[in-house]
LUMLUMBA-644942 format. One line per 8 residues: number of its first residue (from 0); their letters; for each residue z, y, x of C-alpha. Coordinates in Angstrom, 1 decimal. Layout:
NUM) a) Z/Y/X | ...
This chain:
0) xxxxxxxx) -20.9/-19.3/-10.1 | -24.1/-18.7/-8.2 | -26.8/-20.3/-10.3 | -30.2/-18.8/-9.8 | -32.7/-20.4/-12.1 | -36.5/-20.4/-12.3 | -39.5/-22.6/-11.8 | -38.7/-25.3/-9.3
8) xxxxxxxx) -40.6/-24.8/-6.0 | -40.5/-27.5/-3.4 | -39.5/-26.5/0.1 | -40.9/-28.1/3.2 | -38.2/-30.9/3.4 | -38.6/-31.9/-0.3 | -35.6/-30.1/-1.6 | -36.5/-27.8/-4.6
16) xxxxxxxx) -35.9/-24.1/-4.2 | -33.9/-24.2/-7.4 | -31.8/-27.1/-6.1 | -31.1/-25.1/-3.0 | -30.1/-22.0/-4.8 | -28.1/-23.8/-7.5 | -24.6/-23.7/-6.0 | -22.9/-23.7/-9.4
24) xxxxxxxx) -19.9/-25.9/-9.6 | -20.2/-26.7/-5.9 | -17.8/-23.8/-5.4 | -15.0/-26.0/-6.9 | -13.8/-23.0/-8.9 | -14.8/-20.0/-6.9 | -16.8/-17.4/-8.9 | -19.1/-16.4/-6.1
32) xxxxxxxx) -20.8/-13.3/-7.6 | -17.3/-11.8/-7.9 | -16.7/-12.0/-4.1 | -20.1/-11.8/-2.4 | -22.1/-8.6/-2.1 | -25.1/-7.3/-0.1 | -23.9/-6.0/3.3 | -27.1/-4.0/3.7
40) xxxxxxxx) -26.4/-1.6/0.8 | -22.8/-1.2/1.8 | -23.6/-0.3/5.4 | -25.8/2.5/4.1 | -23.0/3.9/1.9 | -19.9/3.7/4.0 | -18.9/4.9/7.4 | -17.1/1.7/8.2
48) xxxxxxxx) -14.1/1.8/10.6 | -12.8/-1.7/10.0 | -9.6/-0.6/8.4 | -7.9/-2.4/5.5 | -5.3/-1.4/2.9 | -2.4/-3.3/1.5 | -1.1/-1.5/-1.6 | 2.3/-2.6/-3.0
56) xxxxxxxx) 2.0/-1.3/-6.5 | 5.4/-0.5/-8.1 | 4.2/-1.3/-11.7 | 6.3/0.5/-14.2 | 7.2/3.5/-12.1 | 9.9/3.4/-9.4 | 12.8/5.7/-9.2 | 12.2/8.3/-6.5
64) xxxxxxxx) 15.7/9.6/-6.7 | 17.3/6.2/-6.1 | 15.0/5.3/-3.2 | 13.2/7.9/-1.1 | 14.3/11.3/-2.4 | 18.1/11.0/-2.9 | 20.3/13.8/-4.2 | 23.8/13.1/-2.9
72) xxxxxxxx) 25.1/16.6/-3.7 | 24.3/16.3/-7.4 | 26.6/15.0/-10.2 | 26.7/11.2/-10.6 | 24.4/11.2/-13.6 | 21.7/12.8/-11.5 | 22.3/11.3/-8.0 | 22.8/7.8/-9.4
80) xxxxxxxx) 25.0/4.9/-8.2 | 23.7/4.6/-4.6 | 24.4/6.4/-1.3 | 21.9/7.5/1.3 | 21.9/6.1/4.8 | 20.6/7.7/7.9 | 17.4/6.4/9.5 | 16.0/6.4/13.1
88) xxxxxxxx) 14.4/9.8/12.2 | 16.8/12.8/12.2 | 17.1/14.4/8.8 | 15.5/11.5/6.9 | 17.6/9.3/4.8 | 16.9/6.5/2.3 | 18.8/4.4/-0.2 | 21.6/2.2/1.3
96) xxxxxxxx) 19.8/-0.9/-0.2 | 16.8/-0.3/2.1 | 18.2/-0.8/5.7 | 14.8/-2.0/6.9 | 13.3/1.3/6.0 | 16.0/3.0/8.0 | 15.1/0.8/11.0 | 11.4/1.7/11.0
104) xxxxxxxx) 11.4/5.2/9.6 | 9.5/6.4/12.6 | 6.5/4.5/11.3 | 6.7/5.8/7.7 | 5.2/8.8/6.1 | 7.2/9.4/2.9 | 5.6/11.7/0.4 | 8.2/13.3/-2.0
112) xxxxxxxx) 6.0/15.7/-4.0 | 3.6/13.7/-6.1 | 3.3/15.0/-9.7 | 1.1/14.8/-12.7 | 1.5/15.2/-16.5 | 0.8/11.8/-18.0 | 4.1/10.1/-19.0 | 2.6/7.0/-20.6
120) xxxxxxxx) 2.3/3.9/-18.4 | -1.4/3.2/-19.1 | -2.4/6.9/-18.7 | -0.5/7.4/-15.4 | -1.6/4.0/-14.0 | -5.2/4.8/-14.7 | -4.9/8.0/-12.7 | -3.1/6.4/-9.8
128) xxxxxxxx) -5.3/3.3/-9.7 | -8.7/5.1/-10.2 | -8.2/8.7/-9.2 | -9.2/9.7/-12.8 | -6.8/11.0/-15.5 | -7.2/9.5/-18.9 | -5.3/10.2/-22.2 | -4.8/7.3/-24.6
136) xxxxxxxx) -5.9/4.8/-21.9 | -4.7/1.8/-23.8 | -7.0/2.6/-26.7 | -9.8/3.9/-24.5 | -9.8/1.1/-22.0 | -10.5/1.5/-18.3 | -13.1/4.2/-17.9 | -13.4/4.4/-14.1
144) xxxxxxxx) -13.4/1.7/-11.4 | -10.1/1.1/-9.5 | -9.9/2.0/-5.8 | -10.1/-1.7/-4.9 | -13.3/-2.0/-6.8 | -14.8/1.2/-5.4 | -13.9/0.0/-1.9 | -15.5/-3.4/-2.7
152) xxxxxxxx) -18.7/-1.6/-3.9 | -19.0/1.0/-1.1 | -17.4/-0.7/1.9 | -17.3/-4.4/1.2 | -15.4/-7.1/3.0 | -14.6/-6.5/6.7 | -15.8/-10.0/7.6 | -18.6/-12.2/6.2
160) xxxxxxxx) -17.5/-14.9/3.8 | -14.4/-13.1/2.6 | -13.9/-11.2/-0.6 | -13.5/-7.5/-0.3 | -10.7/-7.1/-2.9 | -7.8/-9.4/-3.8 | -4.9/-9.0/-6.3 | -1.5/-10.8/-5.6
168) xxxxxxxx) 0.0/-12.5/-7.5 | -2.7/-11.7/-10.0 | -4.7/-8.8/-11.5 | -2.1/-6.6/-13.3 | -4.5/-5.8/-16.1 | -4.1/-9.3/-17.4 | -0.7/-8.2/-18.6 | -1.2/-4.7/-20.0
176) xxxxxxxx) -4.7/-3.5/-19.3 | -3.5/-1.8/-16.1 | -6.7/-0.5/-14.6 | -7.3/-2.5/-11.4 | -10.7/-3.6/-12.6 | -14.3/-2.5/-11.9 | -14.9/-0.7/-15.2 | -18.7/0.1/-15.2
184) xxxxxxxx) -19.3/-1.5/-11.8 | -20.5/-5.0/-11.6 | -17.9/-7.7/-12.2 | -18.5/-8.9/-8.7 | -16.3/-5.9/-7.6 | -13.3/-7.2/-9.6 | -10.4/-8.4/-7.6 | -10.2/-12.1/-6.6
192) xxxxxxxx) -7.1/-13.2/-8.5 | -4.7/-14.9/-6.1 | -3.4/-16.8/-9.1 | 0.4/-16.7/-9.0 | 3.5/-16.4/-7.0 | 2.9/-17.6/-3.5 | 6.6/-18.2/-2.9 | 6.5/-21.2/-5.3
200) xxxxxxxx) 6.2/-24.6/-3.8 | 3.3/-25.6/-6.0 | 1.4/-22.4/-5.4 | -2.4/-22.9/-5.2 | -5.0/-20.2/-5.8 | -6.6/-21.1/-9.1 | -10.1/-20.2/-7.9 | -9.8/-23.2/-5.5
208) xxxxxxxx) -8.6/-25.7/-8.1 | -11.1/-28.4/-9.0 | -12.7/-28.1/-12.4 | -11.4/-30.7/-14.9 | -14.7/-32.6/-14.7 | -14.9/-32.8/-10.9 | -14.0/-36.1/-9.2 | -13.8/-36.8/-5.5
216) xxxxxxxx) -17.1/-38.7/-5.5 | -18.8/-35.5/-6.6 | -17.2/-33.7/-3.7 | -18.5/-36.3/-1.3 | -22.0/-35.7/-2.7 | -21.5/-32.0/-2.1 | -20.5/-32.5/1.5 | -23.7/-34.5/2.0
224) xxxxxxxx) -25.7/-31.7/0.4 | -24.0/-29.1/2.6 | -25.1/-31.0/5.7 | -28.7/-30.8/4.4 | -28.1/-27.0/3.8 | -27.2/-26.6/7.5 | -30.5/-28.1/8.6 | -32.4/-26.2/5.9
232) xxxxxxxx) -30.8/-22.9/6.9 | -32.3/-23.2/10.4 | -35.8/-23.5/8.8 | -35.2/-20.6/6.5 | -34.4/-18.3/9.4 | -38.1/-18.5/10.2 | -39.1/-17.5/6.6 | -38.6/-13.7/6.1
240) xxxxxxxx) -38.7/-14.0/2.3 | -35.5/-16.2/2.4 | -33.6/-14.4/5.2 | -31.4/-12.2/3.0 | -30.9/-15.1/0.5 | -29.9/-17.3/3.3 | -27.1/-14.9/4.4 | -25.6/-15.0/0.9
248) xxxxxxxx) -26.1/-18.8/0.7 | -24.3/-19.2/4.0 | -21.4/-17.2/2.7 | -21.3/-19.3/-0.4 | -21.2/-22.5/1.6 | -18.3/-21.1/3.7 | -16.4/-20.6/0.5 | -17.3/-24.0/-0.8
256) xxxxxxxx) -16.1/-25.7/2.3 | -13.0/-23.5/2.4 | -13.3/-22.9/6.1 | -12.5/-19.2/5.8 | -11.0/-18.3/2.4 | -8.8/-21.5/2.1 | -7.3/-20.9/5.5 | -6.5/-17.3/4.7
264) xxxxxxxx) -4.6/-18.4/1.6 | -2.7/-21.3/3.4 | 0.8/-20.0/4.1 | 1.8/-23.3/5.5 | 0.0/-22.2/8.7 | 2.8/-19.7/9.3 | 6.0/-20.6/11.0 | 9.1/-21.3/9.1
272) xxxxxxxx) 10.8/-18.6/11.0 | 8.3/-16.0/10.0 | 8.2/-17.0/6.4 | 12.0/-16.7/6.3 | 11.8/-13.3/7.9 | 9.5/-12.1/5.2 | 11.8/-13.6/2.6 | 11.3/-16.7/0.4
280) xxxxxxxx) 10.7/-14.6/-2.7 | 7.7/-13.3/-4.5 | 7.7/-10.0/-2.6 | 8.0/-11.5/0.8 | 5.5/-14.3/0.5 | 3.0/-12.0/-1.3 | 3.3/-9.5/1.7 | 2.8/-12.4/4.2
288) xxxxxxxx) -0.3/-13.6/2.2 | -1.6/-10.0/2.1 | -1.3/-9.9/5.9 | -3.2/-13.1/6.3 | -6.0/-11.9/3.9 | -6.6/-8.6/5.7 | -6.5/-10.5/9.0 | -9.2/-12.8/7.7
296) xxxxxxxx) -11.4/-9.9/6.6 | -10.4/-8.7/3.1 | -10.5/-4.9/2.9 | -8.2/-4.1/0.0 | -5.2/-6.1/-1.3 | -3.0/-5.0/-4.1 | 0.4/-6.6/-4.5 | 1.6/-6.1/-8.0
304) xxxxxxxx) 5.4/-5.8/-7.7 | 6.9/-6.6/-11.0 | 9.6/-8.8/-12.5 | 9.2/-9.9/-16.1 | 13.0/-10.4/-16.6 | 13.8/-6.7/-15.8 | 10.7/-5.1/-17.3 | 9.0/-4.5/-13.9
312) xxxxxxxx) 10.1/-1.2/-12.3 | 10.4/0.4/-15.7 | 14.1/0.8/-15.6 | 15.0/2.3/-19.0 | 18.2/0.1/-18.9 | 20.8/-0.9/-16.4 | 19.0/0.7/-13.4 | 21.8/0.0/-11.0
320) xxxxxxxx) 21.8/-3.8/-11.7 | 18.1/-3.9/-11.6 | 17.7/-2.1/-8.3 | 20.5/-4.1/-6.6 | 18.4/-7.1/-7.4 | 15.0/-5.7/-6.6 | 15.4/-3.3/-3.6 | 16.6/-5.8/-1.0
328) xxxxxxxx) 13.6/-8.2/-1.3 | 11.3/-5.1/-1.6 | 12.8/-3.6/1.5 | 12.6/-6.9/3.4 | 9.0/-7.6/2.5 | 7.6/-4.1/3.1 | 9.3/-3.5/6.4 | 8.7/-7.0/7.8
336) xxxxxxxx) 5.0/-6.6/6.9 | 4.9/-3.4/8.9 | 6.8/-4.9/11.8 | 4.6/-8.0/11.8 | 1.4/-5.9/11.8 | 2.8/-3.9/14.7 | 3.7/-6.9/16.8 | 0.2/-8.3/16.2
344) xxxxxxxx) -1.4/-5.1/17.3 | -3.0/-4.7/13.9 | -1.0/-1.8/12.5 | -3.6/0.9/13.3 | -6.2/-1.1/11.4 | -4.1/-1.8/8.3 | -2.6/0.8/6.0 | 0.5/-0.3/4.0
352) xxxxxxxx) 1.2/1.9/1.0 | 3.7/1.6/-1.8 | 3.8/3.7/-5.0 | 3.8/3.4/-8.8 | 2.4/5.4/-11.7 | 5.2/8.0/-11.8 | 8.8/8.5/-10.9 | 12.0/8.3/-13.1
360) xxxxxxxx) 13.9/10.9/-15.0 | 16.4/13.0/-13.0 | 19.3/12.1/-15.3 | 20.7/8.6/-16.1 | 20.9/8.3/-19.8 | 23.1/6.5/-22.4 | 21.4/3.2/-21.7 | 22.3/3.4/-18.0
368) xxxxxxxx) 18.7/3.8/-17.1 | 16.1/6.5/-16.3 | 13.1/7.4/-18.4 | 9.5/8.0/-17.4 | 9.0/11.1/-15.2 | 5.5/12.1/-14.0 | 6.8/15.5/-12.8 | 7.9/14.0/-9.5
376) xxxxxxxx) 7.4/10.8/-7.6 | 7.4/9.4/-4.1 | 5.0/7.3/-2.1 | 5.4/5.6/1.3 | 2.6/4.9/3.8 | 2.5/3.3/7.2 | -0.2/2.2/9.7 | -3.9/2.7/9.2
384) xxxxxxxx) -4.0/5.4/11.8 | -1.8/7.8/9.8 | 1.0/9.8/11.3 | 4.4/8.2/10.7 | 7.9/9.6/11.1 | 7.5/12.4/8.6 | 8.4/13.6/5.2 | 5.7/15.4/3.2
392) xxxxxxxx) 6.8/17.7/0.5 | 10.1/18.1/-1.3 | 11.6/18.4/-4.7 | 14.1/20.8/-6.3 | 17.8/20.0/-6.2 | 17.7/17.5/-9.1 | 14.4/15.9/-8.1 | 12.7/17.0/-11.3
400) xxxxxxxx) 9.6/18.7/-9.8 | 8.1/19.5/-6.4 | 9.7/22.4/-4.5 | 6.9/22.6/-2.0 | 3.6/20.9/-1.2 | 2.8/19.6/-4.7 | 0.3/16.8/-4.6 | -1.6/14.9/-7.3
408) xxxxxxxx) -2.8/11.3/-7.8 | -6.3/12.3/-6.6 | -4.9/13.5/-3.3 | -3.2/10.1/-2.7 | -6.3/8.1/-3.7 | -8.5/10.4/-1.6 | -6.3/9.7/1.4 | -6.6/5.9/0.9
416) xxxxxxxx) -10.4/6.3/0.8 | -10.4/8.3/4.0 | -8.5/5.5/5.7 | -11.3/3.0/5.1 | -14.0/5.5/6.0 | -15.1/6.6/2.5 | -16.0/10.2/1.7 | -13.8/11.1/-1.3
424) xxxxxxxx) -16.8/13.1/-2.6 | -18.9/9.9/-2.8 | -20.3/8.6/-6.1 | -20.9/5.3/-7.7 | -23.5/4.6/-10.4 | -22.5/3.8/-14.0 | -24.4/1.5/-16.3 | -26.9/4.3/-17.1
432) xxxxxxxx) -27.4/4.8/-13.3 | -25.7/8.2/-13.4 | -23.7/9.2/-10.3 | -20.0/9.3/-11.0 | -17.5/10.7/-8.4 | -15.0/8.2/-7.2 | -12.2/10.6/-7.9 | -12.0/13.5/-10.4
440) xxxxxxxx) -10.4/15.9/-7.9 | -8.2/15.9/-4.9 | -8.3/16.0/-1.1 | -7.0/13.7/1.7 | -3.5/14.8/2.6 | -3.9/16.7/5.8 | -0.5/15.9/7.3 | -1.3/12.2/7.3
448) x) -4.3/12.5/9.7
């Protein structure tokens, strides 16, 4: 909560300075320091181009061979149970369970040659989420800020009164320490947790729930106080010492009243037809919520795509059964999101990306699954001004390693930073105020730009 304390100083209308600054539980659950930042320092750091990112993170590691890099000429234990289908781009095929991808392939950039050498979930995820490799990440803990937190710190929200960084349905690190947090950056650059599955009928972002001790009479008092703030703000505009503070306070009041953030989270404002088109499942409604959030001014949204009943995308067992369940809603959500952004004229200002921490093994094993495989993985991107309708890189005949154009996690993260106008050579300050590069190494992928 925003709770600035100090010696009470009376303002000209009789309201104490402390009383004015003390928003506290007025936020009805919102943790304001985690979502409000100084726009002045951000403007000096980033070359803003008003572009947002929606990352569909395939937590657990998706099978490149069964989705974007199929090998139909190989034996069954390599090629897997699915057939490729042609797309609207000659020479580009995708899994038969992803007909939406086939329909919009001209908008997609599919990267088939991502590789690294960290086969543990935590280690690989740290690299893909932060741009920094880390051995024994589970024991070490997150050492570098996630790309969402870096973007929050260096770019900020695209519109006043909105958070810069949101995680849907929740911050994945709550489950396994999975490195979407701010590390040594201030906690204000953590993701605003969307709080659950937005496809559920009782979904409500937890940050907007009333604290247990709040009753409606207190809310009525808060509304009266907010009306006083409106009058007081006009007076503060004439007081230079309070001007920057007033900017922050005004944003806080917007969050209290819910005029901006609440509306962005309110899926009921969308038509039944569009909600059905996205799909009435976690993937679809999360994608629709992400579109609403970036439309309202959020800069980075991560959608953590995982299902607890099938161990997320970590398909060590029964991969055919799992993908037959998972790929249709994934395909529906991702492609509808891209089409919706296109129809709204927003696609050039929103990058949609999907990838996980690594690929899957090139051979189906005795458990009818595929093991971890950092030696090759795929990613798909669309929008944000990148060039679609192309495949970047390739793998050898069994999909075990890149054949040409090998790329690393740092290249992918650097590309995302470029989309939002950040120099991939930029630094952030650690707790000792030392400059730390935002990625260890890597360059934006030239073919995308």
